[in-house]
N, C-alpha and C positions, 0 to 999 in steps of 0.2 A: 234298355232302351235303341237306338238304330241311328246308326250316321250313313251321311253321304263321303264318300273317302274318296282319297284317288286309288287303286291299287299300281304299284307298277310289277308292266311285264315287255317284251321286246326284249332283245340283245343287248351283249355286254355293252357297254358305252356308247347307246341307241335306246335312250326307254322311253318305253311311248305308255299313258295309264289312264287302265280302266276307270268309268263311276260308280263304281259298287256299293250302294243297300248293304251295310252288313250292321251286326251286335258290335255295339258300341266297345264294349273292355275284352273286345277281341283286336289282335294283332293284322292289319288291313293285308303281307302276305299268307294266313291260315288261318284266319276263324272265316268263319258258314258264311257262305254272299249269301245273302237272302234274293237280290234279285243288280243285274248291269243294265246302268240303264244312260250309260255313256259312253263314249275315247276321248281321248285326246292327248294329240303330240303336237311336245314343246318344237320339235323340230321345225313346223312347218304353222304354226300354234290355229291347230282346226282344233275344232271340239263340235263333234258329234252329241249331240243330247235329246232323248226321249225325253220332250217336252210336259206330255202327259203323264209321264209315269216320273217322273220326277216330282212332276206338282203336288200326287197323290199323296207320294210318303211326305214331303214339308207338312202337306195339309194332316195327318198321322200321326207330323209329331220329331222326323225326323230330323237330328242335327248334323246340318253341312258344317265341313273344315272351309276356314278363310280362304286358301285356294278355291276351291269349288265354288263360294257364294262370288267371286269373281265370275269362273265360266258363267255361272248361271246367269245372273245379272245382263252377260254378254250373249248370252242366247233369248234374253225374251223373257226370263221365269220369271211371275209377282211370288216377287218374296216373302211369307209370314212378316209383323211389324217384328217379330220377338228373335229374329234374325238377325245377327249382332254383322255389324256392315264392316271389314277391317281398315284401317287407317292406315292410311300411303307414308305418312310421317316419320315415319317410326324411326330413329338414330343410334347409331355402335355408343355404351357408352367406352373415353378416350381415357385409359390409366395414368396416372403422371399431366396431368395435362402443359404442367406447366413448363415441362420436361422437352416439351417440347419445339423443333428449331422455329421455326414459325415465332409461338411466340416468347423466343429469345430477345436481348438484346440488341440494336444492332447498331456493330464498332462503321465507327467513324473512318472516311479516312480519310490519311493526313497528307501522306506524299504526292505531290503532283507527276502528271508524266513530263518531260522532256518536249522541248519542241522541236519536233526533226524538218520546219521549214525552209531551217539555213541551208541544210549538206543539196534537200533536192534541188536550189535554186545555183545550187555550184553548179550542181551535175551538170546541165543546163546550161550552162553558160562554155568548161571547158567542150562543150560536144559544139559548142558553135563555133571555137575559136580554131580549134582542129580539125575541122573543114573546111 
C-alpha cells in the first residue's frame, strides 16, 4: 500500500518537507520513494503540489497523512470520500485536574488595607503653612 507523507529535508534547525509517495510500511527517510509530488516550507507556509500526480495516486488508493490532507485541501485537490479529514478539536488530557491552581478554592481576604487619606491632607496643609 502507498502513502503520501511529508519527508524532511533541509538543514539543521530549518526543516523543509517534500510530499513523497512511498510504501506505507517503510520509514519516511529510508523507504523507497515512488514519486515526489510536491514540497512544503513551514516557515513561509508555501506549498507546491503537483495536483494531477497527487490525484492519480489518490485514485489508485494512496493514503495521505493528516497533515498532507490539510495541504492538499489548501491546494485544491479533490479528495476521495474514504479520506479521513483531521479534526481541529484536539485537547490534551490533563493528569490530576483537581490539583491545578485554578481549581483550588479561593482564599478570602479578611484584612482591609488602612486608609491613607489623612496623611495626604496633613502634608498639603503643612506645605501651605510654611509658605
